[in-house]
C-alpha positions as CSV (number, residue, x, y, z in Angstrom):
1,M,-0.2,0.0,0.1
2,H,1.3,3.2,-1.3
3,P,0.2,6.8,1.4
4,V,-1.4,9.6,0.2
5,R,-0.6,12.8,0.7
6,I,-3.7,15.8,0.7
7,A,-3.2,19.2,1.3
8,T,-6.0,22.3,0.9
9,A,-4.3,25.6,0.1
10,A,-6.2,28.7,-0.6
11,G,-5.1,30.8,-4.0
12,H,-5.4,29.8,-8.2
13,G,-8.6,32.2,-6.7
14,G,-10.1,29.7,-5.1
15,V,-9.4,26.8,-2.9
16,V,-6.4,24.3,-4.1
17,L,-7.1,20.8,-3.1
18,T,-3.7,18.6,-3.8
19,M,-4.1,14.7,-3.6
20,A,-0.7,12.6,-4.4
21,T,0.4,9.6,-4.7
22,A,4.1,7.9,-4.9
23,V,3.0,5.0,-6.8
24,P,5.1,4.4,-9.2
25,G,4.8,2.8,-12.7
26,Y,1.9,4.7,-14.3
27,R,2.8,6.4,-18.4
28,S,-0.6,8.3,-18.9
29,E,-4.5,8.6,-17.0
30,P,-5.0,5.5,-19.1
31,G,-2.5,3.2,-18.0
32,L,-4.9,3.3,-14.4
33,G,-6.6,0.7,-16.1
34,P,-10.2,-0.3,-15.9
35,G,-12.7,2.0,-14.9
36,C,-10.5,5.3,-14.1
37,G,-10.4,7.3,-17.3
38,L,-14.2,7.4,-15.9
39,S,-13.9,7.1,-12.5
40,I,-11.4,10.8,-14.4
41,E,-13.6,11.8,-15.8
42,S,-17.0,12.3,-13.9
43,A,-14.8,13.8,-10.7
44,R,-13.3,16.4,-13.4
45,R,-16.9,17.0,-14.9
46,V,-18.1,17.8,-11.2
47,V,-15.2,20.1,-10.8
48,E,-16.4,21.1,-13.9
49,A,-19.6,22.0,-13.0
50,H,-19.0,23.7,-9.9
51,G,-16.8,26.5,-12.1
52,G,-13.3,25.0,-10.8
53,T,-10.6,23.2,-12.5
54,F,-9.4,20.1,-12.2
55,R,-6.0,18.5,-13.6
56,I,-4.4,15.1,-13.4
57,H,-0.4,14.1,-13.5
58,V,0.4,10.9,-14.1
59,D,4.3,10.0,-14.0
60,V,6.4,6.9,-13.9
61,V,8.4,8.0,-11.4
62,S,6.9,10.0,-9.1
63,G,3.7,8.4,-9.5
64,V,0.7,10.0,-9.2
65,G,-1.3,13.6,-8.6
66,V,-4.5,15.8,-8.2
67,E,-5.3,18.9,-8.2
68,V,-8.6,20.1,-7.5
69,V,-9.3,24.5,-7.1
70,L,-13.5,25.2,-6.4
71,P,-13.9,29.9,-6.9
């Protein structure tokens, strides 16, 4: 099991929520596995429907990170 880091901060015109885990080996969003693409797109749609932004970063060395900004 890999630890998950979660942080919040004020910035970028709203509240910023970041989540990251150092799960190595993933190279892209589609590579995260079956169902992840649908889950990521669903989360993105919810955040954007509330006027926010949703970003995901997948890196083979540093792992997976998500940033959500809500106004």
